[in-house]
C-alpha positions as CSV (number, residue, x, y, z in Angstrom):
1,X,29.5,-18.1,0.8
2,X,26.2,-19.8,0.3
3,X,23.2,-17.4,0.0
4,X,20.1,-18.3,2.1
5,X,17.3,-19.8,0.2
6,X,14.5,-17.3,-0.7
7,X,11.5,-17.2,1.6
8,X,8.5,-19.0,0.2
9,X,6.7,-15.7,0.2
10,X,9.2,-14.5,-2.5
11,X,8.2,-17.4,-4.7
12,X,4.5,-16.5,-4.2
13,X,5.2,-12.9,-5.2
14,X,7.2,-13.8,-8.3
15,X,4.3,-16.1,-9.3
16,X,1.9,-13.3,-8.8
17,X,3.9,-10.9,-10.9
18,X,4.1,-13.6,-13.7
19,X,0.4,-14.0,-13.3
20,X,-0.2,-10.3,-14.0
21,X,2.0,-10.4,-17.1
22,X,0.1,-13.3,-18.5
23,X,-3.4,-12.0,-17.6
24,X,-2.9,-8.5,-18.9
25,X,-0.8,-9.4,-21.9
26,X,-2.0,-7.6,-25.0
27,X,-4.0,-4.9,-23.1
28,X,-4.1,-1.4,-24.4
29,X,-5.7,1.9,-23.4
30,X,-9.0,2.7,-25.2
31,X,-8.5,3.8,-28.8
32,X,-10.2,7.1,-28.1
33,X,-8.3,7.8,-24.8
34,X,-6.7,11.2,-24.6
35,X,-5.1,13.5,-22.1
36,X,-3.8,17.1,-21.9
37,X,-0.5,17.5,-23.8
38,X,0.4,20.5,-21.5
39,X,-0.1,18.6,-18.2
40,X,0.3,14.9,-19.1
41,X,2.4,14.3,-22.2
42,X,2.7,14.3,-25.9
43,X,0.6,12.6,-28.6
44,X,3.5,10.3,-29.3
45,X,3.6,9.2,-25.6
46,X,-0.2,8.7,-25.6
47,X,0.1,6.5,-28.7
48,X,2.4,4.2,-26.7
49,X,-0.5,3.3,-24.3
50,X,-2.4,2.1,-27.3
51,X,0.3,-0.4,-28.3
52,X,0.2,-3.6,-26.3
53,X,3.1,-4.7,-24.1
54,X,5.5,-1.9,-25.1
55,X,7.8,-1.0,-22.2
56,X,7.3,2.6,-21.0
57,X,10.1,4.7,-19.9
58,X,10.0,5.3,-16.1
59,X,8.9,8.9,-16.4
60,X,6.0,8.1,-18.7
61,X,5.0,5.2,-16.4
62,X,5.0,7.7,-13.4
63,X,2.8,10.2,-15.2
64,X,0.4,7.6,-16.4
65,X,-0.4,6.0,-13.1
66,X,-0.6,9.4,-11.4
67,X,-3.0,11.0,-13.8
68,X,-6.5,11.1,-12.2
69,X,-8.4,12.2,-15.4
70,X,-8.3,9.3,-17.9
71,X,-11.7,8.8,-19.5
72,X,-11.2,5.0,-19.1
73,X,-8.9,4.6,-16.2
74,X,-9.5,0.8,-16.0
75,X,-8.1,0.3,-19.5
76,X,-5.1,2.4,-18.8
77,X,-4.4,0.6,-15.6
78,X,-4.7,-2.8,-17.3
79,X,-2.3,-1.6,-20.0
80,X,0.5,-0.6,-17.5
81,X,-0.2,-3.1,-14.7
82,X,2.5,-5.8,-15.4
83,X,5.3,-3.1,-15.6
84,X,3.8,-1.0,-12.9
85,X,3.6,-3.9,-10.4
86,X,7.2,-4.9,-10.9
87,X,8.3,-1.3,-10.5
88,X,6.3,-1.0,-7.3
89,X,7.9,-4.1,-5.8
90,X,11.4,-2.9,-6.7
91,X,10.8,0.5,-5.1
92,X,11.0,2.4,-8.4
93,X,7.7,4.2,-8.1
94,X,7.7,7.6,-6.4
95,X,4.3,8.6,-5.1
96,X,3.7,12.4,-5.1
97,X,2.4,12.4,-1.5
98,X,2.5,8.9,-0.1
99,X,1.9,5.2,-1.0
100,X,-1.8,5.8,-0.6
101,X,-1.6,7.7,-3.9
102,X,-0.7,4.5,-5.6
103,X,-3.6,2.7,-3.9
104,X,-6.0,5.3,-5.1
105,X,-4.8,4.8,-8.7
106,X,-5.8,1.1,-8.3
107,X,-9.1,2.2,-6.8
108,X,-9.9,4.5,-9.7
109,X,-9.5,1.5,-11.9
110,X,-12.3,-0.3,-10.1
111,X,-10.3,-3.5,-10.5
112,X,-12.6,-5.5,-8.2
113,X,-15.3,-5.2,-10.8
114,X,-13.1,-6.6,-13.6
115,X,-13.6,-10.1,-15.0
116,X,-12.9,-12.7,-12.4
117,X,-9.5,-13.8,-13.7
118,X,-8.3,-10.2,-13.9
119,X,-9.6,-9.3,-10.5
120,X,-8.1,-12.5,-9.0
121,X,-4.7,-11.7,-10.5
122,X,-4.7,-8.2,-9.0
123,X,-5.9,-9.5,-5.6
124,X,-3.2,-12.2,-5.5
125,X,-0.5,-9.6,-6.4
126,X,-1.5,-7.3,-3.5
127,X,-1.7,-10.1,-1.0
128,X,1.5,-11.8,-2.2
129,X,3.3,-8.5,-2.0
130,X,2.0,-7.9,1.5
131,X,3.0,-11.4,2.6
132,X,6.5,-11.0,1.2
133,X,7.0,-7.6,2.8
134,X,6.1,-8.8,6.3
135,X,8.8,-11.5,5.9
136,X,11.5,-9.3,4.3
137,X,13.9,-7.6,6.8
138,X,14.4,-4.7,4.4
139,X,11.6,-4.4,1.9
140,X,11.8,-1.7,-0.9
141,X,8.5,-0.3,0.4
142,X,8.1,-0.2,4.2
143,X,5.2,-2.2,5.6
144,X,3.4,0.9,7.0
145,X,3.4,2.5,3.5
146,X,2.3,-0.7,1.8
147,X,-0.5,-1.1,4.3
148,X,-1.8,2.4,3.3
149,X,-1.5,1.4,-0.4
150,X,-3.3,-1.9,0.0
151,X,-6.1,-0.4,2.1
152,X,-6.8,2.3,-0.4
153,X,-6.5,-0.1,-3.3
154,X,-8.9,-2.6,-1.7
155,X,-11.2,-0.3,0.3
156,X,-10.7,-2.4,3.5
157,X,-8.3,-2.6,6.4
158,X,-9.3,-5.8,8.1
159,X,-7.6,-8.5,5.9
160,X,-4.3,-6.8,5.9
161,X,-4.2,-6.5,9.7
162,X,-5.5,-10.0,10.1
163,X,-2.5,-11.3,8.1
164,X,-0.1,-9.2,10.1
165,X,-1.4,-10.9,13.2
166,X,-0.4,-14.3,11.8
167,X,3.1,-13.2,11.0
168,X,5.0,-13.1,14.3
169,X,8.6,-13.5,13.2
170,X,11.3,-10.9,13.8
171,X,10.8,-9.0,10.5
172,X,7.0,-8.6,11.0
173,X,7.5,-7.5,14.6
174,X,10.2,-5.0,13.5
175,X,7.9,-3.6,10.8
176,X,5.1,-3.3,13.4
177,X,7.4,-1.3,15.7
178,X,8.4,1.0,12.9
179,X,4.7,1.4,11.8
180,X,3.6,2.2,15.4
181,X,6.3,4.9,15.7
182,X,5.2,6.4,12.4
183,X,1.5,6.3,13.3
184,X,1.3,7.3,16.9
185,X,1.2,11.1,16.4
186,X,-1.6,11.1,13.9
187,X,-3.6,8.5,15.8
188,X,-3.3,10.4,19.1
189,X,-4.9,13.3,17.3
190,X,-7.7,10.9,16.1
191,X,-6.5,11.1,12.5
192,X,-5.7,8.3,10.1
193,X,-1.9,8.3,9.2
194,X,-2.7,8.5,5.5
195,X,-5.3,10.2,3.2
196,X,-8.2,7.8,2.8
197,X,-10.4,7.6,-0.3
198,X,-13.4,7.0,1.9
199,X,-14.4,5.9,5.4
200,X,-11.4,7.6,7.0
201,X,-13.0,7.8,10.5
202,X,-13.9,4.1,10.5
203,X,-10.4,3.1,9.3
204,X,-8.8,5.3,12.0
205,X,-11.0,3.7,14.7
206,X,-10.2,0.2,13.5
207,X,-6.4,0.8,13.2
208,X,-6.4,2.4,16.7
209,X,-8.3,-0.5,18.2
210,X,-5.9,-3.0,16.6
211,X,-2.9,-1.3,17.9
212,X,-4.3,-1.2,21.5
213,X,-5.8,-4.7,21.5
214,X,-3.2,-6.6,19.6
215,X,0.0,-4.7,18.9
216,X,0.8,-3.3,22.3
217,X,1.4,-6.7,24.0
218,X,3.3,-7.9,20.9
219,X,5.5,-4.9,20.8
220,X,6.2,-5.1,24.5
221,X,7.5,-8.7,23.9
222,X,9.6,-7.3,21.0
223,X,11.3,-4.9,23.3
224,X,10.2,-1.5,22.0
225,X,10.7,1.5,24.3
226,X,8.4,2.2,27.2
227,X,7.7,5.6,25.6
228,X,6.2,4.0,22.5
229,X,4.2,1.5,24.7
230,X,2.7,4.4,26.7
231,X,1.7,6.2,23.5
232,X,-0.1,3.1,22.3
233,X,-1.7,2.8,25.7
234,X,-2.9,6.4,25.4
235,X,-4.7,5.4,22.2
236,X,-7.1,3.4,24.4
237,X,-8.0,6.5,26.4
238,X,-10.3,9.4,25.4
239,X,-10.8,13.0,26.2
240,X,-9.0,14.4,29.3
241,X,-7.9,10.9,30.3
242,X,-5.6,11.0,27.3
243,X,-4.5,14.6,27.3
244,X,-3.9,14.8,31.1
245,X,-2.1,11.5,31.4
246,X,1.5,12.0,32.8
247,X,2.8,10.2,29.7
248,X,1.1,12.5,27.2
249,X,3.9,13.4,24.7
250,X,2.8,17.0,24.4
251,X,1.9,16.8,20.7
252,X,0.2,20.0,19.4
253,X,-2.5,19.7,16.7
């Protein structure tokens, strides 16, 4: 049986991953970098971060991206980025709390302040991964989790939502329905559905407005339940208008 041709977004993602490998080839952690042997790992493991292009075992990779206390986090992130990105795409990275943890690891690296070619390679990877996810019926990382990752990595919500608006095929609509179902409880309590590095209230307001203004009509056309549509409608109400609506789901906060 002939397999369907990969979506163009997959080719873009593969090219972005190759771009990371080329751009960050030969990178190492700072020669003086250190970390606690009791809480992070051994001196032998630390030495591996100071050798370029050496593949790390999965457990060491996990501990490295998670650690919040590197003295030069940008150098550590550049060292692991090609392997880290491929593991992320394949769903082999396990955040301790949520995908936003991964985004904060990118943010701690201040990648947007790196040299232009390096920042461009990271930016293209994040956008290519997002584009691919929205066209993939079964992505390794669900769209709502990747959105949280990308928002925390980039510090902004708007471009990710704007791209989602342009993707109106069945996979993107299905991901939107799944995301809305995941988000509605937190948003009805005026809380962002993930832990934000900064500007949590502003992100919550923007995501809520987008769901009410764009996603509700789109989800109605997609055929989601009336229950979910009412909950999105309630997001457009405030105060007692929301809590006393006959379709209030009875969430307790």
